[in-house]
C-alpha positions as CSV (number, residue, x, y, z in Angstrom):
1,M,0.0,0.0,0.0
2,I,1.4,3.4,-1.1
3,L,0.2,6.2,1.3
4,T,1.1,9.9,1.0
5,V,2.3,12.0,4.0
6,N,-1.0,13.4,4.6
7,D,-2.8,10.0,5.2
8,I,-4.2,9.4,8.6
9,Q,-2.3,7.6,11.2
10,L,-4.1,4.4,12.6
11,F,-3.8,2.8,15.9
12,G,-5.9,0.2,17.5
13,V,-6.8,-2.6,20.0
14,T,-6.9,-6.3,19.5
15,G,-8.4,-9.2,21.6
16,R,-11.1,-11.6,21.4
17,P,-13.8,-10.4,22.0
18,V,-12.7,-6.7,21.3
19,L,-16.0,-4.9,20.2
20,H,-16.7,-4.2,24.0
21,S,-13.5,-2.3,24.4
22,K,-13.7,1.1,25.7
23,S,-10.2,2.0,24.7
24,P,-11.3,3.9,21.3
25,L,-13.3,6.1,23.6
26,M,-10.2,7.2,25.4
27,F,-7.6,7.5,22.6
28,N,-10.0,9.0,20.0
29,A,-10.8,11.9,22.4
30,E,-7.1,12.7,21.9
31,F,-6.6,11.4,18.2
32,D,-9.8,13.3,16.8
33,K,-7.7,16.4,17.5
34,Q,-5.0,15.2,15.3
35,N,-4.9,13.3,12.0
36,S,-5.1,10.0,13.7
37,H,-7.7,7.4,14.8
38,Y,-8.0,4.4,16.9
39,L,-9.7,1.2,16.0
40,R,-11.0,-2.3,17.2
41,L,-9.5,-5.1,15.3
42,A,-11.4,-8.6,15.6
43,C,-9.0,-11.4,15.0
44,Q,-9.2,-15.2,15.8
45,N,-5.6,-15.1,17.3
46,A,-2.6,-13.0,17.9
47,G,-0.8,-14.0,14.4
48,E,-3.8,-12.8,12.4
49,A,-3.9,-9.6,14.5
50,I,-0.5,-9.0,13.5
51,D,-1.1,-9.8,10.1
52,L,-4.2,-7.4,10.0
53,F,-1.9,-4.7,11.7
54,K,0.3,-4.9,8.8
55,K,-2.2,-4.8,5.9
56,I,-4.0,-1.7,7.4
57,G,-0.7,0.0,8.2
58,L,-1.1,0.6,11.9
59,K,1.5,2.5,13.8
60,G,0.6,0.9,17.3
61,M,-1.8,-1.4,18.8
62,N,-2.8,-2.3,22.4
63,V,-3.4,-5.9,23.1
64,T,-6.0,-7.6,25.5
65,A,-7.0,-11.1,26.5
66,P,-6.3,-13.7,25.1
67,F,-3.6,-12.5,22.9
68,K,-1.0,-10.8,25.6
69,N,1.2,-13.9,25.6
70,D,0.9,-15.3,22.3
71,I,1.5,-12.1,20.6
72,I,5.2,-12.1,21.6
73,S,6.2,-14.7,18.9
74,F,5.4,-12.2,16.3
75,L,7.5,-9.3,17.7
76,D,11.0,-8.1,16.8
77,S,11.8,-7.3,20.3
78,M,10.5,-6.2,23.7
79,S,10.9,-3.8,26.3
80,V,12.7,-4.9,29.7
81,D,9.4,-4.7,31.4
82,A,7.5,-6.8,28.9
83,E,10.2,-9.4,28.9
84,K,10.1,-9.7,32.9
85,I,6.3,-9.8,32.9
86,G,6.2,-12.2,29.8
87,S,3.3,-10.3,28.6
88,V,2.5,-7.5,25.9
89,N,-0.3,-5.1,26.0
90,T,1.3,-2.5,23.8
91,V,2.7,-2.8,20.2
92,V,4.7,-0.1,18.5
93,Q,6.0,-0.1,14.9
94,N,8.9,2.0,14.5
95,K,12.4,1.8,12.4
96,D,13.4,-1.4,14.3
97,G,10.3,-3.3,13.6
98,L,7.6,-4.3,16.0
99,I,8.3,-3.7,19.6
100,G,6.4,-5.1,22.5
101,H,5.7,-3.2,25.7
102,N,3.7,-3.7,28.8
103,T,2.0,-0.8,30.4
104,D,-0.5,-2.9,32.7
105,H,1.7,-2.7,35.6
106,I,1.8,0.9,35.5
107,G,-1.9,0.9,35.3
108,V,-2.5,-1.3,38.4
109,V,0.1,0.8,40.5
110,G,-1.6,4.1,39.3
111,S,-4.9,3.0,40.1
112,I,-4.0,2.2,43.6
113,A,-1.9,5.3,44.0
114,A,-4.7,7.6,43.0
115,L,-6.6,6.3,46.2
116,K,-3.8,8.4,48.0
117,M,-3.7,5.7,50.8
118,D,-0.6,4.2,52.5
119,M,-0.4,0.7,50.9
120,K,2.8,-0.4,52.7
121,E,1.2,-2.2,55.4
122,K,-1.7,-3.8,53.4
123,K,-2.0,-7.2,52.2
124,F,-2.5,-7.9,48.5
125,L,-4.2,-10.8,47.0
126,V,-4.0,-11.4,43.2
127,I,-6.4,-13.9,41.8
128,G,-5.3,-15.3,38.4
129,A,-2.0,-16.3,36.8
130,G,-2.4,-15.0,33.1
131,G,-0.9,-12.0,31.5
132,A,-2.8,-9.3,33.5
133,A,-2.0,-11.2,36.7
134,S,1.6,-11.3,35.8
135,A,1.7,-7.4,35.1
136,A,-0.1,-6.9,38.4
137,V,2.3,-8.7,40.5
138,F,5.3,-7.4,38.8
139,G,4.1,-3.9,39.6
140,L,3.1,-4.4,43.0
141,V,6.3,-6.3,44.0
142,N,8.2,-3.7,42.2
143,V,7.0,-0.9,44.6
144,G,7.5,-3.1,47.6
145,L,4.1,-4.5,48.5
146,D,3.1,-7.8,50.3
147,V,1.8,-9.9,47.4
148,T,0.0,-13.3,47.4
149,I,-1.0,-15.0,44.2
150,T,-3.9,-17.6,44.0
151,N,-5.3,-19.2,40.8
152,R,-7.6,-22.2,39.8
153,T,-4.3,-24.0,38.7
154,D,-2.0,-24.2,41.6
155,E,1.0,-24.9,39.2
156,K,0.4,-21.6,37.5
157,A,0.4,-19.8,40.9
158,T,3.5,-21.2,42.2
159,V,5.5,-20.7,38.8
160,L,4.3,-16.8,39.1
161,S,5.2,-16.5,42.8
162,K,8.8,-18.1,42.2
163,K,9.2,-15.6,39.1
164,F,8.4,-12.4,41.3
165,N,9.5,-13.7,44.7
166,C,6.1,-13.5,46.5
167,N,3.7,-15.9,48.2
168,W,1.1,-18.1,46.6
169,A,-1.7,-20.1,48.3
170,P,-4.2,-23.0,46.9
171,F,-7.5,-21.5,45.1
172,S,-9.2,-23.9,47.7
173,E,-8.3,-21.5,50.5
174,L,-9.9,-18.6,48.6
175,Q,-12.3,-17.6,51.3
176,N,-9.8,-17.2,54.1
177,L,-7.5,-15.6,51.8
178,I,-9.8,-12.7,51.0
179,K,-10.9,-12.4,54.7
180,N,-7.2,-11.8,55.5
181,S,-6.4,-9.4,52.4
182,D,-6.8,-5.8,52.3
183,V,-6.7,-5.3,48.6
184,I,-8.2,-8.1,46.3
185,I,-7.3,-7.9,42.7
186,S,-9.1,-10.3,40.3
187,T,-7.7,-10.7,36.7
188,I,-10.1,-13.5,35.7
189,P,-13.5,-13.4,33.8
190,V,-16.5,-12.3,35.9
191,D,-17.9,-15.9,35.7
192,G,-14.8,-17.5,36.9
193,I,-15.0,-16.4,40.5
194,K,-17.7,-15.9,43.1
195,I,-17.0,-13.8,46.2
196,E,-19.4,-13.6,49.1
197,P,-19.9,-10.2,50.8
198,E,-19.2,-11.9,54.3
199,W,-15.7,-12.9,53.1
200,L,-14.8,-9.3,52.9
201,K,-13.8,-7.2,55.9
202,P,-15.2,-3.5,55.9
203,G,-12.8,-1.1,54.4
204,S,-10.9,-3.7,52.1
205,I,-10.4,-2.9,48.5
206,L,-11.8,-4.7,45.4
207,F,-10.0,-4.2,42.2
208,D,-11.4,-5.8,39.1
209,A,-9.5,-6.0,36.0
210,V,-12.6,-6.6,34.0
211,Y,-15.1,-3.8,33.4
212,K,-17.9,-5.3,31.3
213,D,-20.5,-7.1,33.4
214,S,-18.2,-6.8,36.6
215,T,-20.0,-7.4,39.9
216,F,-17.6,-5.9,42.1
217,E,-19.3,-2.6,42.6
218,S,-22.5,-4.0,43.9
219,L,-20.5,-6.4,46.0
220,A,-18.4,-3.6,47.5
221,I,-21.7,-1.8,48.6
222,K,-23.0,-4.8,50.3
223,A,-19.6,-5.4,52.0
224,K,-18.8,-1.8,52.9
225,C,-15.6,-2.0,50.9
226,K,-14.1,0.4,48.4
227,V,-13.7,-0.6,44.7
228,I,-11.2,0.1,42.0
229,T,-12.9,-0.7,38.6
230,G,-11.5,-2.0,35.3
231,E,-12.0,1.4,33.7
232,D,-9.5,2.8,36.5
233,W,-7.1,0.3,35.3
234,L,-7.7,0.8,31.7
235,Y,-7.3,4.5,31.9
236,H,-3.9,4.2,34.0
237,Q,-2.4,1.9,31.5
238,A,-3.6,3.9,28.4
239,V,-1.8,7.1,29.3
240,P,1.9,5.5,28.9
241,A,0.5,3.6,26.1
242,Y,-0.4,6.8,24.3
243,T,3.0,8.2,25.0
244,L,4.7,5.1,23.4
245,F,2.5,5.4,20.4
246,T,3.1,9.1,19.9
247,G,6.3,10.2,21.8
248,K,4.0,12.8,23.5
249,Y,1.9,12.9,26.8
250,P,-1.9,13.2,26.4
251,D,-4.3,15.3,28.4
252,P,-5.0,12.9,31.0
253,Y,-8.3,14.5,32.0
254,I,-9.9,14.2,28.7
255,M,-8.9,10.5,28.6
256,K,-10.1,9.9,32.1
257,E,-13.4,11.5,31.3
258,N,-14.1,9.5,28.2
259,V,-13.2,6.0,29.6
260,W,-16.5,6.4,31.9
261,N,-18.7,7.1,28.9
262,E,-21.0,4.3,27.8
263,N,-19.7,2.3,24.9
264,P,-22.2,3.4,21.9
265,V,-22.0,-0.2,20.4
266,F,-24.3,-1.4,23.1
267,K,-27.1,0.9,21.8
268,K,-26.4,0.2,18.2
269,R,-25.7,-3.4,18.4
270,N,-29.1,-4.4,16.6
271,S,-28.1,-2.7,13.3
272,I,-25.0,-3.7,11.6
273,A,-23.6,-2.0,8.7
274,L,-21.0,-3.7,6.5
275,I,-18.6,-1.3,4.9
276,G,-15.5,-1.7,2.8
277,F,-14.0,-1.5,-0.8
278,M,-15.7,-3.1,-3.6
279,G,-15.0,-6.7,-3.8
280,C,-14.2,-7.1,-0.2
281,G,-17.3,-9.6,0.2
282,K,-20.0,-7.4,2.1
283,T,-23.0,-9.0,0.2
284,T,-22.1,-12.6,0.8
285,I,-20.9,-12.1,4.2
286,G,-24.0,-10.0,5.0
287,E,-26.4,-12.5,3.9
288,K,-24.8,-15.3,6.1
289,L,-24.5,-13.1,9.0
290,A,-28.0,-11.8,8.9
291,A,-29.3,-15.5,8.9
292,R,-26.9,-16.2,11.6
293,L,-28.2,-13.2,13.7
294,G,-31.8,-13.8,12.9
295,Y,-31.8,-10.2,11.2
296,T,-33.1,-8.9,8.0
297,F,-30.5,-8.5,5.2
298,V,-30.6,-5.5,2.8
299,D,-28.3,-4.9,0.0
300,M,-28.1,-1.1,-0.8
301,D,-27.0,-1.6,-4.4
302,E,-29.8,-4.0,-4.9
303,M,-32.3,-1.4,-3.3
304,I,-31.0,1.3,-5.5
305,E,-31.6,-0.7,-8.6
306,K,-35.1,-1.6,-7.5
307,K,-35.9,2.1,-6.7
308,S,-34.4,3.4,-10.1
309,G,-35.6,0.5,-12.2
310,M,-32.1,0.4,-13.6
311,K,-28.8,-1.5,-13.2
312,I,-26.1,0.3,-11.4
313,T,-24.1,0.3,-14.6
314,E,-27.0,2.0,-16.4
315,I,-27.4,4.6,-13.7
316,F,-23.7,5.5,-13.9
317,S,-23.8,5.6,-17.7
318,K,-27.0,7.7,-18.0
319,Y,-26.8,9.9,-14.9
320,G,-23.3,9.7,-13.4
321,E,-21.8,8.9,-10.1
322,N,-23.4,12.0,-8.4
323,Y,-26.9,10.8,-9.0
324,F,-26.1,7.4,-7.7
325,R,-24.8,8.8,-4.7
326,K,-28.0,10.7,-4.3
327,L,-30.1,7.5,-4.4
328,E,-27.6,5.9,-2.0
329,N,-28.2,8.5,0.6
330,E,-31.8,8.6,0.3
331,L,-32.0,4.7,0.8
332,L,-29.6,5.1,3.5
333,I,-31.9,7.4,5.7
334,E,-34.8,5.4,4.9
335,H,-33.2,2.1,6.3
336,V,-30.9,3.5,9.0
337,Y,-33.5,3.5,11.8
338,R,-34.5,-0.1,11.3
339,R,-33.6,-2.8,13.9
340,R,-32.5,-6.2,13.8
341,I,-30.8,-5.5,10.3
342,V,-27.7,-6.1,8.5
343,V,-27.0,-3.7,5.6
344,S,-24.4,-4.3,3.1
345,F,-23.3,-1.1,1.5
346,G,-21.5,0.1,-1.8
347,G,-17.9,0.9,-1.3
348,G,-18.2,4.5,-1.7
349,V,-21.0,5.3,0.5
350,I,-18.6,6.7,3.0
351,E,-17.3,9.5,0.8
352,R,-20.1,11.7,1.9
353,K,-19.6,13.1,5.3
354,E,-23.6,12.9,5.8
355,N,-23.5,9.2,5.2
356,R,-20.7,8.6,7.6
357,V,-22.2,10.4,10.5
358,I,-25.5,8.6,10.0
359,I,-24.1,5.0,9.8
360,N,-21.6,5.8,12.7
361,E,-24.3,7.2,15.1
362,N,-27.1,4.6,14.3
363,M,-25.4,1.5,13.4
364,V,-22.5,-0.8,14.3
365,P,-20.2,-0.2,11.2
366,V,-18.1,-3.2,10.5
367,W,-15.1,-2.5,8.1
368,L,-14.4,-5.7,5.9
369,Y,-10.8,-5.3,5.2
370,A,-9.2,-6.8,2.2
371,T,-6.2,-5.8,0.0
372,I,-6.5,-4.1,-3.3
373,S,-5.3,-7.2,-5.1
374,V,-7.8,-9.6,-3.4
375,C,-10.7,-7.3,-4.1
376,L,-9.7,-6.8,-7.7
377,S,-9.5,-10.7,-8.1
378,R,-13.1,-11.0,-6.9
379,I,-14.7,-8.4,-9.2
380,K,-16.1,-9.6,-12.5
381,K,-15.1,-7.2,-15.3
382,G,-17.6,-4.7,-16.5
383,T,-19.7,-5.0,-13.2
384,R,-18.0,-1.9,-11.5
385,P,-18.3,1.1,-13.8
386,I,-16.0,3.2,-11.9
387,L,-13.1,0.7,-12.9
388,D,-13.9,0.8,-16.4
389,C,-10.8,2.7,-17.3
390,P,-7.3,2.0,-19.0
391,E,-5.7,1.2,-15.6
392,P,-8.2,-0.2,-13.2
393,E,-5.7,-1.4,-10.7
394,K,-4.4,2.2,-10.5
395,K,-7.8,3.6,-10.3
396,A,-8.8,1.1,-7.6
397,T,-5.6,2.2,-5.4
398,E,-6.4,5.8,-5.6
399,L,-9.9,5.2,-4.7
400,F,-8.9,2.9,-1.8
401,N,-6.3,5.5,-0.4
402,A,-8.7,8.3,-0.8
403,R,-11.5,6.4,1.4
404,R,-9.2,4.7,3.8
405,K,-9.5,7.4,6.5
406,H,-13.3,7.4,6.0
407,Y,-13.6,3.6,6.4
408,A,-11.4,4.0,9.5
409,K,-13.2,6.8,11.2
410,T,-16.7,5.4,10.5
411,A,-16.0,1.9,11.7
412,E,-16.6,0.5,15.2
413,L,-14.8,-2.9,14.1
414,V,-12.4,-4.0,11.7
415,V,-12.4,-7.6,10.4
416,D,-9.9,-9.3,7.8
417,A,-12.3,-10.2,4.9
418,E,-9.7,-12.4,3.3
419,F,-10.4,-15.6,5.2
420,E,-13.2,-18.2,4.4
421,I,-16.5,-16.5,4.4
422,E,-17.7,-18.7,7.4
423,Q,-14.8,-17.7,9.5
424,V,-15.5,-14.2,8.9
425,V,-19.1,-14.5,9.7
426,D,-18.2,-16.4,12.9
427,L,-16.0,-13.6,14.0
428,I,-18.5,-10.9,13.6
429,Y,-21.3,-12.9,15.2
430,E,-19.0,-13.7,18.3
431,E,-18.3,-10.2,18.5
432,I,-22.2,-8.9,18.3
433,N,-23.3,-12.1,20.5
434,F,-20.9,-11.1,23.3
435,L,-22.5,-7.8,23.5
436,C,-26.0,-9.0,23.2
437,P,-26.4,-12.9,23.6
438,Q,-28.9,-14.4,21.0
């Protein structure tokens, strides 16, 4: 991909799932003042995430569960902290390649420090032994705090305790461990642990790495405890990640304010917009996705042909692209407020600012990403009037480069559309279903 110096700089976050992530709310509060944008990348595994990172041309990427360990094998090098922790939550592209960093430990310590309490005499319990737990333990031990690890698999807890020279205890002793701890940090999914209010002593601190569906706030109220939320951790690790991405320090108040906003995808999840370059597979994927979700499928190009009584090629030939875009906009307004719908849009729908705003504010736009060569290989000759020219590949590249920033700034989610159709559908369905189980 050949891009000019004026092209938008793209960053992102990946994990499985990732559509629920609030990271874009924080980063784009800063990036929208610049020529930059931050995306969510839905991938099946860490290797695919790195591949999509390179295809799109990202400058940096945050990494969340379950890719924080697996991503390491695809990097060129790591920072000292990331090597010690054995986990990466931030990837930066520079002249030396892909560099892995870990800011999670800064997030943990920063969240606790924000309470402005003396923690030196407190007992800390970390539940879990994955990448987030490793970062938490590293950060806490590094500032001289008393830490005990417990995990459903004792062996993993012992390995982590030896690595960071701290205590461990069997998971079977969880109730007593919680009763005797001042700060309890859970790094495991919400359905992986159940803590009863009577296990907690009043005034202790509950710290949850997870912010979606966390039960810790209601538990803290019942047990008269304090709570540190997943949003706190997310914010405190995001500030140093931003600096790694840009070399600058962000406005922390703007990022902190936005991390508490509701993720807009929750309100829009019953209306899915598939956007992307011609030939990326929007119609085929859209039909199957709609069937899987039990939604209605709408092909915008097909609707335009029905409304005009002409084929797309005829509309372009007789009336030109501007007339086609007018019809497209009218039908978009007509359909955008429908619910339980999957809409496949033409590749150029995002060229109009009005369309981008309408789609982004009312639907969950999914950018189906495919390279120019793949898109062109899927397009039948004579079916795309805009490519009926002496050098169709050059024209397609120019079009894609002009639209890239609009796809990026419209999308809530990016998916690699070069895989088998069923794989792509499964991945999008998984993301939507995590937000709103069918």
